[in-house]
Structures are given as structure tokens and as C-alpha cells.
mmCIF file as gemmi writes it, N, C-alpha and C atoms, coordinates in Angstrom:
data_model
loop_
_atom_site.group_PDB
_atom_site.id
_atom_site.type_symbol
_atom_site.label_atom_id
_atom_site.label_alt_id
_atom_site.label_comp_id
_atom_site.label_asym_id
_atom_site.label_entity_id
_atom_site.label_seq_id
_atom_site.pdbx_PDB_ins_code
_atom_site.Cartn_x
_atom_site.Cartn_y
_atom_site.Cartn_z
_atom_site.occupancy
_atom_site.B_iso_or_equiv
_atom_site.pdbx_formal_charge
_atom_site.auth_seq_id
_atom_site.auth_asym_id
_atom_site.pdbx_PDB_model_num
ATOM 1 N N . MET Axp A 1 ? -18.31 -28.07 -22.158 1 0 ? 1 A 1
ATOM 2 C CA . MET Axp A 1 ? -17.801 -27.777 -20.835 1 0 ? 1 A 1
ATOM 3 C C . MET Axp A 1 ? -17.15 -29.118 -20.399 1 0 ? 1 A 1
ATOM 4 N N . ASN Axp A 2 ? -17.974 -30.314 -20.613 1 0 ? 2 A 1
ATOM 5 C CA . ASN Axp A 2 ? -17.575 -31.66 -20.269 1 0 ? 2 A 1
ATOM 6 C C . ASN Axp A 2 ? -16.212 -32.095 -21.045 1 0 ? 2 A 1
ATOM 7 N N . GLU Axp A 3 ? -16.162 -31.506 -22.306 1 0 ? 3 A 1
ATOM 8 C CA . GLU Axp A 3 ? -14.769 -31.841 -23.019 1 0 ? 3 A 1
ATOM 9 C C . GLU Axp A 3 ? -13.775 -31.168 -22.485 1 0 ? 3 A 1
ATOM 10 N N . LEU Axp A 4 ? -13.827 -29.857 -21.993 1 0 ? 4 A 1
ATOM 11 C CA . LEU Axp A 4 ? -12.766 -29.151 -21.283 1 0 ? 4 A 1
ATOM 12 C C . LEU Axp A 4 ? -12.208 -29.839 -20.087 1 0 ? 4 A 1
ATOM 13 N N . VAL Axp A 5 ? -13.191 -30.362 -19.403 1 0 ? 5 A 1
ATOM 14 C CA . VAL Axp A 5 ? -12.772 -30.972 -18.121 1 0 ? 5 A 1
ATOM 15 C C . VAL Axp A 5 ? -11.977 -32.38 -18.4 1 0 ? 5 A 1
ATOM 16 N N . LYS Axp A 6 ? -12.441 -33.031 -19.533 1 0 ? 6 A 1
ATOM 17 C CA . LYS Axp A 6 ? -11.825 -34.348 -20.036 1 0 ? 6 A 1
ATOM 18 C C . LYS Axp A 6 ? -10.358 -33.977 -20.43 1 0 ? 6 A 1
ATOM 19 N N . ILE Axp A 7 ? -10.196 -32.887 -21.175 1 0 ? 7 A 1
ATOM 20 C CA . ILE Axp A 7 ? -9.033 -32.424 -21.737 1 0 ? 7 A 1
ATOM 21 C C . ILE Axp A 7 ? -8.023 -32.031 -20.584 1 0 ? 7 A 1
ATOM 22 N N . VAL Axp A 8 ? -8.477 -31.5 -19.556 1 0 ? 8 A 1
ATOM 23 C CA . VAL Axp A 8 ? -7.663 -31.009 -18.461 1 0 ? 8 A 1
ATOM 24 C C . VAL Axp A 8 ? -7.314 -32.243 -17.618 1 0 ? 8 A 1
ATOM 25 N N . LEU Axp A 9 ? -8.127 -33.155 -17.312 1 0 ? 9 A 1
ATOM 26 C CA . LEU Axp A 9 ? -7.849 -34.558 -16.641 1 0 ? 9 A 1
ATOM 27 C C . LEU Axp A 9 ? -7.012 -35.22 -17.319 1 0 ? 9 A 1
ATOM 28 N N . ASN Axp A 10 ? -7.047 -35.418 -18.763 1 0 ? 10 A 1
ATOM 29 C CA . ASN Axp A 10 ? -6.05 -36.153 -19.642 1 0 ? 10 A 1
ATOM 30 C C . ASN Axp A 10 ? -4.492 -35.568 -19.51 1 0 ? 10 A 1
ATOM 31 N N . SER Axp A 11 ? -4.661 -34.265 -19.52 1 0 ? 11 A 1
ATOM 32 C CA . SER Axp A 11 ? -3.301 -33.41 -19.416 1 0 ? 11 A 1
ATOM 33 C C . SER Axp A 11 ? -2.699 -33.719 -18.013 1 0 ? 11 A 1
ATOM 34 N N . VAL Axp A 12 ? -3.404 -33.608 -17.098 1 0 ? 12 A 1
ATOM 35 C CA . VAL Axp A 12 ? -2.805 -34.081 -15.695 1 0 ? 12 A 1
ATOM 36 C C . VAL Axp A 12 ? -2.397 -35.349 -15.594 1 0 ? 12 A 1
ATOM 37 N N . ASP Axp A 13 ? -3.27 -36.355 -16.061 1 0 ? 13 A 1
ATOM 38 C CA . ASP Axp A 13 ? -2.701 -37.676 -16.142 1 0 ? 13 A 1
ATOM 39 C C . ASP Axp A 13 ? -1.544 -37.916 -17.013 1 0 ? 13 A 1
ATOM 40 N N . GLN Axp A 14 ? -1.459 -37.14 -17.962 1 0 ? 14 A 1
ATOM 41 C CA . GLN Axp A 14 ? -0.167 -37.453 -18.839 1 0 ? 14 A 1
ATOM 42 C C . GLN Axp A 14 ? 1.167 -36.838 -18.105 1 0 ? 14 A 1
ATOM 43 N N . LEU Axp A 15 ? 0.889 -35.76 -17.328 1 0 ? 15 A 1
ATOM 44 C CA . LEU Axp A 15 ? 2.006 -35.14 -16.663 1 0 ? 15 A 1
ATOM 45 C C . LEU Axp A 15 ? 2.268 -35.817 -15.474 1 0 ? 15 A 1
ATOM 46 N N . PHE Axp A 16 ? 1.472 -36.284 -14.709 1 0 ? 16 A 1
ATOM 47 C CA . PHE Axp A 16 ? 1.826 -36.992 -13.468 1 0 ? 16 A 1
ATOM 48 C C . PHE Axp A 16 ? 1.583 -38.486 -13.406 1 0 ? 16 A 1
ATOM 49 N N . GLY Axp A 17 ? 0.579 -39.021 -14.241 1 0 ? 17 A 1
ATOM 50 C CA . GLY Axp A 17 ? 0.456 -40.371 -14.202 1 0 ? 17 A 1
ATOM 51 C C . GLY Axp A 17 ? -0.269 -40.742 -12.866 1 0 ? 17 A 1
ATOM 52 N N . LYS Axp A 18 ? 0.204 -41.765 -12.182 1 0 ? 18 A 1
ATOM 53 C CA . LYS Axp A 18 ? -0.495 -42.255 -10.876 1 0 ? 18 A 1
ATOM 54 C C . LYS Axp A 18 ? 0.475 -41.758 -9.772 1 0 ? 18 A 1
ATOM 55 N N . ASN Axp A 19 ? 1.311 -40.84 -9.929 1 0 ? 19 A 1
ATOM 56 C CA . ASN Axp A 19 ? 2.1 -40.279 -8.931 1 0 ? 19 A 1
ATOM 57 C C . ASN Axp A 19 ? 1.338 -39.074 -8.162 1 0 ? 19 A 1
ATOM 58 N N . TYR Axp A 20 ? 0.474 -39.39 -7.272 1 0 ? 20 A 1
ATOM 59 C CA . TYR Axp A 20 ? -0.117 -38.297 -6.594 1 0 ? 20 A 1
ATOM 60 C C . TYR Axp A 20 ? 0.532 -37.294 -5.707 1 0 ? 20 A 1
ATOM 61 N N . VAL Axp A 21 ? 1.754 -38.088 -5.132 1 0 ? 21 A 1
ATOM 62 C CA . VAL Axp A 21 ? 2.493 -37.238 -4.322 1 0 ? 21 A 1
ATOM 63 C C . VAL Axp A 21 ? 3.062 -36.052 -5.13 1 0 ? 21 A 1
ATOM 64 N N . GLN Axp A 22 ? 3.475 -36.38 -6.144 1 0 ? 22 A 1
ATOM 65 C CA . GLN Axp A 22 ? 4.165 -35.283 -7 1 0 ? 22 A 1
ATOM 66 C C . GLN Axp A 22 ? 3.017 -34.283 -7.589 1 0 ? 22 A 1
ATOM 67 N N . LEU Axp A 23 ? 2.017 -34.62 -7.791 1 0 ? 23 A 1
ATOM 68 C CA . LEU Axp A 23 ? 0.777 -33.773 -8.131 1 0 ? 23 A 1
ATOM 69 C C . LEU Axp A 23 ? 0.609 -32.948 -6.979 1 0 ? 23 A 1
ATOM 70 N N . ILE Axp A 24 ? 0.323 -33.571 -5.713 1 0 ? 24 A 1
ATOM 71 C CA . ILE Axp A 24 ? -0.008 -32.632 -4.574 1 0 ? 24 A 1
ATOM 72 C C . ILE Axp A 24 ? 1.243 -31.733 -4.16 1 0 ? 24 A 1
ATOM 73 N N . THR Axp A 25 ? 2.451 -32.123 -4.542 1 0 ? 25 A 1
ATOM 74 C CA . THR Axp A 25 ? 3.576 -31.21 -4.327 1 0 ? 25 A 1
ATOM 75 C C . THR Axp A 25 ? 3.616 -30.053 -5.199 1 0 ? 25 A 1
ATOM 76 N N . TYR Axp A 26 ? 3.269 -30.402 -6.446 1 0 ? 26 A 1
ATOM 77 C CA . TYR Axp A 26 ? 3.016 -29.051 -7.31 1 0 ? 26 A 1
ATOM 78 C C . TYR Axp A 26 ? 1.91 -28.091 -6.98 1 0 ? 26 A 1
ATOM 79 N N . LEU Axp A 27 ? 0.792 -28.616 -6.678 1 0 ? 27 A 1
ATOM 80 C CA . LEU Axp A 27 ? -0.272 -27.987 -6.305 1 0 ? 27 A 1
ATOM 81 C C . LEU Axp A 27 ? -0.013 -27.161 -5.038 1 0 ? 27 A 1
ATOM 82 N N . LEU Axp A 28 ? 0.661 -27.756 -3.96 1 0 ? 28 A 1
ATOM 83 C CA . LEU Axp A 28 ? 1.036 -26.962 -2.911 1 0 ? 28 A 1
ATOM 84 C C . LEU Axp A 28 ? 1.977 -25.891 -3.222 1 0 ? 28 A 1
ATOM 85 N N . ILE Axp A 29 ? 3.149 -26.166 -3.97 1 0 ? 29 A 1
ATOM 86 C CA . ILE Axp A 29 ? 3.934 -24.99 -4.445 1 0 ? 29 A 1
ATOM 87 C C . ILE Axp A 29 ? 3.283 -23.922 -5.126 1 0 ? 29 A 1
ATOM 88 N N . ALA Axp A 30 ? 2.36 -24.368 -6.028 1 0 ? 30 A 1
ATOM 89 C CA . ALA Axp A 30 ? 1.473 -23.205 -6.659 1 0 ? 30 A 1
ATOM 90 C C . ALA Axp A 30 ? 0.659 -22.455 -5.742 1 0 ? 30 A 1
ATOM 91 N N . LEU Axp A 31 ? -0.017 -23.088 -4.767 1 0 ? 31 A 1
ATOM 92 C CA . LEU Axp A 31 ? -0.841 -22.371 -3.793 1 0 ? 31 A 1
ATOM 93 C C . LEU Axp A 31 ? -0.048 -21.545 -2.949 1 0 ? 31 A 1
ATOM 94 N N . ILE Axp A 32 ? 1.185 -21.941 -2.588 1 0 ? 32 A 1
ATOM 95 C CA . ILE Axp A 32 ? 2.086 -21.175 -1.756 1 0 ? 32 A 1
ATOM 96 C C . ILE Axp A 32 ? 2.507 -20.025 -2.562 1 0 ? 32 A 1
ATOM 97 N N . GLY Axp A 33 ? 2.887 -20.123 -3.87 1 0 ? 33 A 1
ATOM 98 C CA . GLY Axp A 33 ? 3.341 -19.103 -4.786 1 0 ? 33 A 1
ATOM 99 C C . GLY Axp A 33 ? 2.141 -17.957 -4.826 1 0 ? 33 A 1
ATOM 100 N N . ILE Axp A 34 ? 0.981 -18.307 -5.128 1 0 ? 34 A 1
ATOM 101 C CA . ILE Axp A 34 ? -0.202 -17.599 -5.122 1 0 ? 34 A 1
ATOM 102 C C . ILE Axp A 34 ? -0.458 -16.781 -3.79 1 0 ? 34 A 1
ATOM 103 N N . TRP Axp A 35 ? -0.361 -17.529 -2.833 1 0 ? 35 A 1
ATOM 104 C CA . TRP Axp A 35 ? -0.332 -16.89 -1.561 1 0 ? 35 A 1
ATOM 105 C C . TRP Axp A 35 ? 0.633 -15.925 -1.149 1 0 ? 35 A 1
ATOM 106 N N . LEU Axp A 36 ? 1.794 -16.183 -1.559 1 0 ? 36 A 1
ATOM 107 C CA . LEU Axp A 36 ? 2.73 -15.091 -1.247 1 0 ? 36 A 1
ATOM 108 C C . LEU Axp A 36 ? 2.725 -13.883 -2.226 1 0 ? 36 A 1
ATOM 109 N N . TYR Axp A 37 ? 2.356 -14.107 -3.385 1 0 ? 37 A 1
ATOM 110 C CA . TYR Axp A 37 ? 2.029 -12.984 -4.281 1 0 ? 37 A 1
ATOM 111 C C . TYR Axp A 37 ? 1.027 -12.017 -3.684 1 0 ? 37 A 1
ATOM 112 N N . LYS Axp A 38 ? -0.078 -12.606 -3.264 1 0 ? 38 A 1
ATOM 113 C CA . LYS Axp A 38 ? -1.078 -11.852 -2.689 1 0 ? 38 A 1
ATOM 114 C C . LYS Axp A 38 ? -0.768 -11.135 -1.47 1 0 ? 38 A 1
ATOM 115 N N . GLU Axp A 39 ? 0.056 -11.8 -0.548 1 0 ? 39 A 1
ATOM 116 C CA . GLU Axp A 39 ? 0.704 -11.052 0.572 1 0 ? 39 A 1
ATOM 117 C C . GLU Axp A 39 ? 1.574 -9.979 0.247 1 0 ? 39 A 1
ATOM 118 N N . PHE Axp A 40 ? 2.482 -10.168 -0.495 1 0 ? 40 A 1
ATOM 119 C CA . PHE Axp A 40 ? 3.503 -9.088 -0.828 1 0 ? 40 A 1
ATOM 120 C C . PHE Axp A 40 ? 2.583 -7.827 -1.632 1 0 ? 40 A 1
ATOM 121 N N . ARG Axp A 41 ? 1.678 -8.232 -2.245 1 0 ? 41 A 1
ATOM 122 C CA . ARG Axp A 41 ? 0.743 -7.182 -2.985 1 0 ? 41 A 1
ATOM 123 C C . ARG Axp A 41 ? 0.041 -6.338 -1.998 1 0 ? 41 A 1
ATOM 124 N N . THR Axp A 42 ? -0.518 -7.085 -1.023 1 0 ? 42 A 1
ATOM 125 C CA . THR Axp A 42 ? -1.149 -6.238 0.107 1 0 ? 42 A 1
ATOM 126 C C . THR Axp A 42 ? -0.287 -5.489 0.846 1 0 ? 42 A 1
ATOM 127 N N . GLN Axp A 43 ? 0.95 -5.923 1.149 1 0 ? 43 A 1
ATOM 128 C CA . GLN Axp A 43 ? 1.983 -5.139 1.959 1 0 ? 43 A 1
ATOM 129 C C . GLN Axp A 43 ? 2.382 -3.925 1.047 1 0 ? 43 A 1
ATOM 130 N N . LEU Axp A 44 ? 2.523 -4.086 -0.179 1 0 ? 44 A 1
ATOM 131 C CA . LEU Axp A 44 ? 3.009 -2.88 -1.062 1 0 ? 44 A 1
ATOM 132 C C . LEU Axp A 44 ? 1.823 -1.939 -1.136 1 0 ? 44 A 1
ATOM 133 N N . LEU Axp A 45 ? 0.656 -2.414 -1.315 1 0 ? 45 A 1
ATOM 134 C CA . LEU Axp A 45 ? -0.552 -1.439 -1.244 1 0 ? 45 A 1
ATOM 135 C C . LEU Axp A 45 ? -0.639 -0.81 0.185 1 0 ? 45 A 1
ATOM 136 N N . ASN Axp A 46 ? -0.67 -1.383 1.306 1 0 ? 46 A 1
ATOM 137 C CA . ASN Axp A 46 ? -0.66 -0.838 2.423 1 0 ? 46 A 1
ATOM 138 C C . ASN Axp A 46 ? 0.444 0.188 2.672 1 0 ? 46 A 1
ATOM 139 N N . SER Axp A 47 ? 1.625 -0.149 2.199 1 0 ? 47 A 1
ATOM 140 C CA . SER Axp A 47 ? 2.823 0.833 2.254 1 0 ? 47 A 1
ATOM 141 C C . SER Axp A 47 ? 2.451 2.139 1.568 1 0 ? 47 A 1
ATOM 142 N N . GLU Axp A 48 ? 2.023 1.839 0.371 1 0 ? 48 A 1
ATOM 143 C CA . GLU Axp A 48 ? 1.589 3.132 -0.589 1 0 ? 48 A 1
ATOM 144 C C . GLU Axp A 48 ? 0.523 3.969 0.057 1 0 ? 48 A 1
ATOM 145 N N . ASN Axp A 49 ? -0.568 3.299 0.734 1 0 ? 49 A 1
ATOM 146 C CA . ASN Axp A 49 ? -1.614 4.132 1.209 1 0 ? 49 A 1
ATOM 147 C C . ASN Axp A 49 ? -0.969 4.919 2.446 1 0 ? 49 A 1
ATOM 148 N N . TYR Axp A 50 ? -0.136 4.2 3.31 1 0 ? 50 A 1
ATOM 149 C CA . TYR Axp A 50 ? 0.346 4.977 4.422 1 0 ? 50 A 1
ATOM 150 C C . TYR Axp A 50 ? 1.265 6.022 3.93 1 0 ? 50 A 1
ATOM 151 N N . LYS Axp A 51 ? 2.082 6.092 3.055 1 0 ? 51 A 1
ATOM 152 C CA . LYS Axp A 51 ? 2.948 7.126 2.462 1 0 ? 51 A 1
ATOM 153 C C . LYS Axp A 51 ? 1.987 8.271 1.901 1 0 ? 51 A 1
ATOM 154 N N . ARG Axp A 52 ? 0.875 7.915 1.131 1 0 ? 52 A 1
ATOM 155 C CA . ARG Axp A 52 ? -0.097 8.825 0.596 1 0 ? 52 A 1
ATOM 156 C C . ARG Axp A 52 ? -0.7 9.569 1.91 1 0 ? 52 A 1
ATOM 157 N N . GLU Axp A 53 ? -1.237 8.965 2.815 1 0 ? 53 A 1
ATOM 158 C CA . GLU Axp A 53 ? -1.842 9.529 3.848 1 0 ? 53 A 1
ATOM 159 C C . GLU Axp A 53 ? -0.936 10.409 4.631 1 0 ? 53 A 1
ATOM 160 N N . LYS Axp A 54 ? 0.38 10.177 4.782 1 0 ? 54 A 1
ATOM 161 C CA . LYS Axp A 54 ? 1.287 10.724 5.545 1 0 ? 54 A 1
ATOM 162 C C . LYS Axp A 54 ? 1.692 12.166 4.69 1 0 ? 54 A 1
ATOM 163 N N . TYR Axp A 55 ? 1.858 11.946 3.459 1 0 ? 55 A 1
ATOM 164 C CA . TYR Axp A 55 ? 2.192 13.256 2.532 1 0 ? 55 A 1
ATOM 165 C C . TYR Axp A 55 ? 0.782 14.052 2.662 1 0 ? 55 A 1
ATOM 166 N N . SER Axp A 56 ? -0.287 13.55 2.789 1 0 ? 56 A 1
ATOM 167 C CA . SER Axp A 56 ? -1.439 14.392 2.765 1 0 ? 56 A 1
ATOM 168 C C . SER Axp A 56 ? -1.484 15.209 4.011 1 0 ? 56 A 1
ATOM 169 N N . GLU Axp A 57 ? -1.304 14.554 5.207 1 0 ? 57 A 1
ATOM 170 C CA . GLU Axp A 57 ? -1.155 15.315 6.372 1 0 ? 57 A 1
ATOM 171 C C . GLU Axp A 57 ? -0.189 16.244 6.479 1 0 ? 57 A 1
ATOM 172 N N . VAL Axp A 58 ? 1.111 16.019 5.877 1 0 ? 58 A 1
ATOM 173 C CA . VAL Axp A 58 ? 2.056 16.993 5.886 1 0 ? 58 A 1
ATOM 174 C C . VAL Axp A 58 ? 1.669 18.234 4.974 1 0 ? 58 A 1
ATOM 175 N N . LEU Axp A 59 ? 1.124 18.096 3.926 1 0 ? 59 A 1
ATOM 176 C CA . LEU Axp A 59 ? 0.67 19.051 3.071 1 0 ? 59 A 1
ATOM 177 C C . LEU Axp A 59 ? -0.501 19.973 3.712 1 0 ? 59 A 1
ATOM 178 N N . ILE Axp A 60 ? -1.325 19.334 4.476 1 0 ? 60 A 1
ATOM 179 C CA . ILE Axp A 60 ? -2.313 20.137 5.164 1 0 ? 60 A 1
ATOM 180 C C . ILE Axp A 60 ? -1.716 21.038 6.265 1 0 ? 60 A 1
ATOM 181 N N . ILE Axp A 61 ? -0.632 20.423 7.042 1 0 ? 61 A 1
ATOM 182 C CA . ILE Axp A 61 ? -0.022 21.118 8.033 1 0 ? 61 A 1
ATOM 183 C C . ILE Axp A 61 ? 0.704 22.382 7.507 1 0 ? 61 A 1
ATOM 184 N N . LEU Axp A 62 ? 1.388 22.281 6.38 1 0 ? 62 A 1
ATOM 185 C CA . LEU Axp A 62 ? 2.308 23.102 5.663 1 0 ? 62 A 1
ATOM 186 C C . LEU Axp A 62 ? 1.205 24.267 5.108 1 0 ? 62 A 1
ATOM 187 N N . LEU Axp A 63 ? 0.26 23.769 4.525 1 0 ? 63 A 1
ATOM 188 C CA . LEU Axp A 63 ? -0.748 24.766 4.021 1 0 ? 63 A 1
ATOM 189 C C . LEU Axp A 63 ? -1.259 25.674 4.97 1 0 ? 63 A 1
ATOM 190 N N . GLU Axp A 64 ? -1.743 25.07 6.236 1 0 ? 64 A 1
ATOM 191 C CA . GLU Axp A 64 ? -2.098 25.742 7.462 1 0 ? 64 A 1
ATOM 192 C C . GLU Axp A 64 ? -0.931 26.821 7.865 1 0 ? 64 A 1
ATOM 193 N N . LEU Axp A 65 ? 0.196 26.451 7.877 1 0 ? 65 A 1
ATOM 194 C CA . LEU Axp A 65 ? 1.201 27.359 8.234 1 0 ? 65 A 1
ATOM 195 C C . LEU Axp A 65 ? 1.366 28.362 7.286 1 0 ? 65 A 1
ATOM 196 N N . GLU Axp A 66 ? 1.264 28.24 6.005 1 0 ? 66 A 1
ATOM 197 C CA . GLU Axp A 66 ? 1.231 29.191 4.923 1 0 ? 66 A 1
ATOM 198 C C . GLU Axp A 66 ? 0.061 30.301 5.208 1 0 ? 66 A 1
ATOM 199 N N . TYR Axp A 67 ? -0.957 29.768 5.467 1 0 ? 67 A 1
ATOM 200 C CA . TYR Axp A 67 ? -2.132 30.532 5.596 1 0 ? 67 A 1
ATOM 201 C C . TYR Axp A 67 ? -1.909 31.432 6.954 1 0 ? 67 A 1
ATOM 202 N N . ALA Axp A 68 ? -1.484 30.89 8.06 1 0 ? 68 A 1
ATOM 203 C CA . ALA Axp A 68 ? -1.262 31.561 9.176 1 0 ? 68 A 1
ATOM 204 C C . ALA Axp A 68 ? -0.264 32.763 9.039 1 0 ? 68 A 1
ATOM 205 N N . LEU Axp A 69 ? 0.865 32.474 8.211 1 0 ? 69 A 1
ATOM 206 C CA . LEU Axp A 69 ? 2.019 33.245 7.807 1 0 ? 69 A 1
ATOM 207 C C . LEU Axp A 69 ? 1.309 34.556 7.222 1 0 ? 69 A 1
ATOM 208 N N . ASN Axp A 70 ? 0.437 34.203 6.136 1 0 ? 70 A 1
ATOM 209 C CA . ASN Axp A 70 ? -0.187 35.339 5.302 1 0 ? 70 A 1
ATOM 210 C C . ASN Axp A 70 ? -1 36.21 6.316 1 0 ? 70 A 1
ATOM 211 N N . ARG Axp A 71 ? -1.765 35.52 7.155 1 0 ? 71 A 1
ATOM 212 C CA . ARG Axp A 71 ? -2.537 36.217 7.967 1 0 ? 71 A 1
ATOM 213 C C . ARG Axp A 71 ? -1.848 37.163 9.013 1 0 ? 71 A 1
ATOM 214 N N . PHE Axp A 72 ? -0.637 36.679 9.348 1 0 ? 72 A 1
ATOM 215 C CA . PHE Axp A 72 ? 0.255 37.259 10.341 1 0 ? 72 A 1
ATOM 216 C C . PHE Axp A 72 ? 0.782 38.485 9.624 1 0 ? 72 A 1
ATOM 217 N N . LEU Axp A 73 ? 1.185 38.347 8.402 1 0 ? 73 A 1
ATOM 218 C CA . LEU Axp A 73 ? 1.924 39.459 7.666 1 0 ? 73 A 1
ATOM 219 C C . LEU Axp A 73 ? 0.786 40.62 7.447 1 0 ? 73 A 1
ATOM 220 N N . ILE Axp A 74 ? -0.547 40.389 7.426 1 0 ? 74 A 1
ATOM 221 C CA . ILE Axp A 74 ? -1.35 41.568 7.237 1 0 ? 74 A 1
ATOM 222 C C . ILE Axp A 74 ? -2.047 41.747 8.506 1 0 ? 74 A 1
ATOM 223 N N . ASN Axp A 75 ? -1.497 41.43 9.592 1 0 ? 75 A 1
ATOM 224 C CA . ASN Axp A 75 ? -1.794 41.785 10.998 1 0 ? 75 A 1
ATOM 225 C C . ASN Axp A 75 ? -3.347 41.459 11.381 1 0 ? 75 A 1
ATOM 226 N N . GLU Axp A 76 ? -3.608 40.191 10.884 1 0 ? 76 A 1
ATOM 227 C CA . GLU Axp A 76 ? -4.997 39.589 11.202 1 0 ? 76 A 1
ATOM 228 C C . GLU Axp A 76 ? -4.838 38.54 12.432 1 0 ? 76 A 1
ATOM 229 N N . LEU Axp A 77 ? -3.467 38.19 12.547 1 0 ? 77 A 1
ATOM 230 C CA . LEU Axp A 77 ? -3.333 37.057 13.569 1 0 ? 77 A 1
ATOM 231 C C . LEU Axp A 77 ? -2.229 37.46 14.51 1 0 ? 77 A 1
ATOM 232 N N . GLU Axp A 78 ? -2.379 36.988 15.7 1 0 ? 78 A 1
ATOM 233 C CA . GLU Axp A 78 ? -1.399 37.308 16.853 1 0 ? 78 A 1
ATOM 234 C C . GLU Axp A 78 ? -0.331 36.162 16.58 1 0 ? 78 A 1
ATOM 235 N N . PHE Axp A 79 ? 0.889 36.709 17.133 1 0 ? 79 A 1
ATOM 236 C CA . PHE Axp A 79 ? 2.067 35.752 17.123 1 0 ? 79 A 1
ATOM 237 C C . PHE Axp A 79 ? 1.887 34.487 17.817 1 0 ? 79 A 1
ATOM 238 N N . THR Axp A 80 ? 1.052 34.447 18.908 1 0 ? 80 A 1
ATOM 239 C CA . THR Axp A 80 ? 0.997 33.257 19.589 1 0 ? 80 A 1
ATOM 240 C C . THR Axp A 80 ? 0.281 32.095 18.91 1 0 ? 80 A 1
ATOM 241 N N . GLN Axp A 81 ? -0.791 32.597 17.926 1 0 ? 81 A 1
ATOM 242 C CA . GLN Axp A 81 ? -1.476 31.735 17.207 1 0 ? 81 A 1
ATOM 243 C C . GLN Axp A 81 ? -0.5 31.27 15.948 1 0 ? 81 A 1
ATOM 244 N N . LEU Axp A 82 ? 0.334 32.08 15.513 1 0 ? 82 A 1
ATOM 245 C CA . LEU Axp A 82 ? 1.427 31.77 14.364 1 0 ? 82 A 1
ATOM 246 C C . LEU Axp A 82 ? 2.228 30.629 14.977 1 0 ? 82 A 1
ATOM 247 N N . GLU Axp A 83 ? 2.606 30.917 16.225 1 0 ? 83 A 1
ATOM 248 C CA . GLU Axp A 83 ? 3.654 30.06 16.878 1 0 ? 83 A 1
ATOM 249 C C . GLU Axp A 83 ? 3.045 28.783 16.998 1 0 ? 83 A 1
ATOM 250 N N . GLU Axp A 84 ? 1.686 28.497 17.275 1 0 ? 84 A 1
ATOM 251 C CA . GLU Axp A 84 ? 1.093 27.067 17.248 1 0 ? 84 A 1
ATOM 252 C C . GLU Axp A 84 ? 1.308 26.488 15.864 1 0 ? 84 A 1
ATOM 253 N N . SER Axp A 85 ? 1.009 27.257 14.946 1 0 ? 85 A 1
ATOM 254 C CA . SER Axp A 85 ? 1.125 26.738 13.469 1 0 ? 85 A 1
ATOM 255 C C . SER Axp A 85 ? 2.545 26.412 13.355 1 0 ? 85 A 1
ATOM 256 N N . LEU Axp A 86 ? 3.398 27.005 13.661 1 0 ? 86 A 1
ATOM 257 C CA . LEU Axp A 86 ? 4.863 26.776 13.592 1 0 ? 86 A 1
ATOM 258 C C . LEU Axp A 86 ? 5.359 25.538 14.347 1 0 ? 86 A 1
ATOM 259 N N . LYS Axp A 87 ? 4.792 25.348 15.461 1 0 ? 87 A 1
ATOM 260 C CA . LYS Axp A 87 ? 5.091 24.218 16.29 1 0 ? 87 A 1
ATOM 261 C C . LYS Axp A 87 ? 4.679 22.97 15.76 1 0 ? 87 A 1
ATOM 262 N N . ALA Axp A 88 ? 3.485 23.029 15.012 1 0 ? 88 A 1
ATOM 263 C CA . ALA Axp A 88 ? 2.854 21.749 14.28 1 0 ? 88 A 1
ATOM 264 C C . ALA Axp A 88 ? 3.657 21.468 13.217 1 0 ? 88 A 1
ATOM 265 N N . ALA Axp A 89 ? 4.251 22.569 12.347 1 0 ? 89 A 1
ATOM 266 C CA . ALA Axp A 89 ? 4.89 22.215 11.058 1 0 ? 89 A 1
ATOM 267 C C . ALA Axp A 89 ? 6.402 22.16 11.295 1 0 ? 89 A 1
ATOM 268 N N . TYR Axp A 90 ? 6.947 22.45 12.454 1 0 ? 90 A 1
ATOM 269 C CA . TYR Axp A 90 ? 8.427 22.255 12.711 1 0 ? 90 A 1
ATOM 270 C C . TYR Axp A 90 ? 8.933 21.028 12.169 1 0 ? 90 A 1
ATOM 271 N N . PRO Axp A 91 ? 8.376 19.829 12.618 1 0 ? 91 A 1
ATOM 272 C CA . PRO Axp A 91 ? 9.092 18.52 12.2 1 0 ? 91 A 1
ATOM 273 C C . PRO Axp A 91 ? 9.298 18.489 10.738 1 0 ? 91 A 1
ATOM 274 N N . TYR Axp A 92 ? 8.484 19.024 9.839 1 0 ? 92 A 1
ATOM 275 C CA . TYR Axp A 92 ? 8.32 18.816 8.518 1 0 ? 92 A 1
ATOM 276 C C . TYR Axp A 92 ? 9.217 19.892 7.686 1 0 ? 92 A 1
ATOM 277 N N . LEU Axp A 93 ? 9.591 21.01 8.425 1 0 ? 93 A 1
ATOM 278 C CA . LEU Axp A 93 ? 10.369 22.215 7.747 1 0 ? 93 A 1
ATOM 279 C C . LEU Axp A 93 ? 11.78 21.676 7.558 1 0 ? 93 A 1
ATOM 280 N N . SER Axp A 94 ? 12.331 21.887 6.367 1 0 ? 94 A 1
ATOM 281 C CA . SER Axp A 94 ? 13.794 21.592 6.119 1 0 ? 94 A 1
ATOM 282 C C . SER Axp A 94 ? 14.594 22.875 6.352 1 0 ? 94 A 1
ATOM 283 N N . LEU Axp A 95 ? 15.832 22.66 6.711 1 0 ? 95 A 1
ATOM 284 C CA . LEU Axp A 95 ? 16.681 23.746 7.164 1 0 ? 95 A 1
ATOM 285 C C . LEU Axp A 95 ? 17.34 24.336 5.866 1 0 ? 95 A 1
């Protein structure tokens, strides 16, 4: 472990020498790059989760509508109850 630290420190010393401003600049750029990567990844995952939840909600509403239609066709459901299911599913129905 001690030798690994020496190798890393020697490599850094060879690359930057005594120019600490350049070293700090490269470190800041690397940290900003890592931070931006994490932020973009988080945004992408949040977007995917939102889409998945929205699709799930729409699927549940449409399945409830299908169930209500089947019950209406066999005369187990009144039209007013079917109308409620239609109103809930209307924004998701395509023409």
C-alpha cells in the first residue's frame, strides 16, 4: 500500500511538478465533470421513473374502463357508473 501511494505521488509530481495551480485546476475540472455526470444521471433516472409511473396509472385507468365495459355489457353495471369510468379514461383514449 505504501508503494502504491509513492507511485501515485511520483506520477503526480512528474505531471505537474511544483505547479500547484495547474494541479488544482485539473482536480476541479475532474470534480465538476463527476458532479455533472451524477446530476445528469439522476435527472435521467427521475424522468424514467416518472414516465413509468404515468404509464402505470394510465394502464390501471384503461383496465378499469375495460372491466366496467364488460360489466355493462352483461347488465351488471348501470350507465352512470360506466360514465364515471369513461370520464376518468377520456384523456387517454385516442380517436
